[in-house]
N, C-alpha and C positions, 0 to 999 in steps of 0.2 A: 562539752559535751554536758548535759542537765538530761538528769532520770527522770522523767514522770514515776513512772510505775516499776516495775519487775519488766516491761518488755518494754514500753516505749523505751521512747530518747531522742532527743533533741541536740543541733550539730553549735553551736555556736556561731561560730565560723558563714555558713549557706544555711541557718536556721530546717536545715530539711530533716523530719519526722523520718525516724528506723523502729523496725523495731528490733530486739535480740534474741534470740531460743534463750526461757531462762535457765538455770541451772536445771529444772526438777519437767524439763521438757525433754527427756531420752526420748532417740526412739523408738520405738517397740521389736523389742526382744522375736526372733520368731522362734514357732512353737516348736517342743523339743518336749520327743516322747522322754519317756518318766516310772512308767513298769509299763507290764507287759499280762496281762490273764491270760487265757483261753481263748474268751468270747468282749474277754473290755478290753482296756487299751486306755492310759490314765500320760492324759502330756499338760500342759505349758502352757501360756502365755497362746491365747487363740481370742482369739477376737470376732464375736457374731452381735448381726442386731443393734451396732453401736457395741457395746457390750461388748468389758475386752477379761477377759477368767483370767486368776495366773493357775487354775487348773479343776483342766473338767476331763469326762470318763465318757470315752464312746463305746457304748457298748452293743456288741453287734445282734443283729436278733434277725425273724424273716416275716417278711407281711404271711398276713392269713391265702393270698395268691401263690406265694413264691418269689424268692426270690431271699439277696438279704435287705435287712432297712440299717440303719445305724442311727443308732436313739445317742446324742449329745447329751448327759446331767454339767451340772455346774454343783457348787457347794449348795443353790438355793432351791434344787431337783432340775427337773427337766429345762433342756436350753435351747434347743433347737434339735428336731430329724434333720439330717447332712443328705439322705436319700432323697428319690422317687423306683417306684417298680418303675418296672420297663420289660414288656414282653419280651421271657429268649435270651436275656445274657445268657453270658455265662455260669456255673458255680461260683467261680469266684470271683465275679465283678460285681459291681457295682456302677450306678445312675445317680453324679451327685447336681444335685439341688448349689449353683451358684450364681444367686441369681432376689432378688427384694433380698428379704433379709437370712440372708445363706450366702451375699455379694461375696469373695473374698476363701470360704471356706473352700475351692480344689488346692490353691496354692499354697494354704496353709497345709491341711493334711495331708500333698504332696510333701513337705517344706519335713515335715514332722516325719516319713518315713510311714506314714500309715495307709497311702495311696500310691499306686507307677500313674507314668502319667497317662492322659485319655490315651487309649486304641484306637479311638471309630468314639462319633460319635451319632444315637441314636435316638428320636423324639427329640431333638431339641438340643440334648442333656451328655453331657459329658462322659462315655462308659470306663470306669479306669476299674482296676488289678488289684482287689483286696490283699493289701501283704499284710495283711495278720488272720 
């Protein structure tokens, strides 16, 4: 075997190139809760917009026309808003935006215990009970 770099190798017998997983490419850790506060929760290992943050704070606020809004902050400032306003939601539920820059948020928030599994879909958004 001949190594061309840390990833690419060549078999000397069959001359086939293959890629091995480099030591630094460990699988991402699932998000987990670090701190809980009255109107916010801090979780670790969150990925959105192609950006991985080791620590994000999710702040629970309210939309001007009612309903819960969840805004994420990382060390650099506002990160993403993970909710959408949907009329008529129960008081303890949120509609999660899980596409475009927010793709994967639903699963990560469930893994961290921030939201429960979707109760239903309304206006195309998964509606989940907020667990904090």
